[in-house]
N, C-alpha and C positions, 0 to 999 in steps of 0.2 A: 335172114341174115345168119351166117354161120360164124360161130365163135370158136377159135382155137386157143388153147393154152399151152404153155411150155410144159414139157415133162418135168415132174418134180425131181428134186435131188433124191438120190437113193438113201443118203444119210446126211446128217448135218456135217458140213466140212469142218475139219479140225483147224486150229489156229495156224499151223504150218502151211496147210493147203491154201487158206485164205491169203496169208502174207505172200506166198509164192505167186499165186494168180494175180493179186493186186500189183505186185512188182512187174510181172509180165505184161499186164494190161497197161501200166504206165509206159513201159518200153514201147508197146504198140502205138500208144497215143503220140509218143515223141518221134517215132520213126515211120509209122504207116505200114510197118512190116510185122505181121503177127508171129511172135516166137512160137516155136514148136511146143505143142501141148497146151496152148492157151485156150483154144476153142474146141468144143466137141464137134464132131462131123456134121451134126444137125443143128448147130447153134442158130438161135433166132435173135434178131436185133430189132427193137422198136425205138426209133429216134424221134423225139419231139423237139422241134425248134419253134421259135415264135411264129405263130400262124401257119405252121406246116407240120406234117407227120410223114415219116418214111419208114419202110421196113425192108429187111433183107434176111436171107437164110444162108447157112453154110459159111465156112471161113472165107471163101472167095467173095461171096456176096457182102459179108460184113466188111471185109477189107475194101471192096469197091465203094461201098457207102461211105466209109471213113475218108477215103482218098478224094471222093467227089466233093466233100465238104471241107476237107483240110488237106489239100494236095502237098503242102510244104511240111517239112520236118519242124519240130519246135521243142518246147520245154514244158514240163509240168513242175513249176516251182513250189506248188503247195498241193497237198492231198490229205485226205482223212478217210480212214477205213473203219467201218462198224460191222461186226459180224451179225448175221441174221440166222434164222433157223435153216434156211435153204441156201445160204451163200453169204453175201455181204453187200453193203452200200459203200460206194466210194464217191467222195466229192473231190473234184479237181479244178484247178485253175490252169489254163493253158495259155501260152504265149508263142507266137511264131511270126515270121516275116514272109510276106507274099505281095507281089505287085508293087514293090517299092514302099510298102507300108508295114507298120507294126500292128499286130492283131492280138486280141485278148478275148477269152470267153471263160465262163464257169459252167461246169456240168455236174449233175448228180446222176449216178448210175446205180440201178438195182440189178445185182448179179445173182443168177441162180447157178449153182454148181452141181454137176453130176459126174461121178466117176473121175474126180480130180481135174475137170476142165469146165470152162464156162459153157453152159448149155443155153442160157437166155440172158439177154442184157437189155434193159430199158434205160434209155438215155434222155435226160431232160436238160436242154441246153439254153443258156440265156440268149443265145445268138452271138454272132461274131461282131466285136466292136473294133472298128478301125481306129487309128490314132486320133482323129477328130472327135469321135464319140467318147473315147477315153478322156480326152482333154475337157470336153463339155461336162462330163461326169465329175471330174476332179474340181472344176470351177464351181459346180452347183451343189455338190454333196461332200460333206466331211465324214468319212467313215470312222466309226469307233474302233474297229479292228480291220486289219488288211484282208 
């Protein structure tokens, strides 16, 4: 078995770079269109959803992977960013409409930054909840925090 790892960041990204990239990433999640400068030419994405795992390389591959799972535009009403030595972590809540239904998911992403762009992204997704699943959850669980 061959193991590959993402190229490390050349330096720890500064706060401004992290905030800029996090904002561009949220734009991408909402529109499905990667803003200029978001991804490095050799960006690698490793996406884990419940009971499945997918990977893509390059901005076009990462965009195609995103659109295959979330073809509609949506919103990111909540996010949280934490800097790391090689980039940042971002936790997002997403909402969108597709197929006549309202959808929801939560994701945690570990981002590596190299030369001011995202060079690697690992995404851990709860899976997409349709309105029936959201309703079941609301009936059975009382969250302490939204």
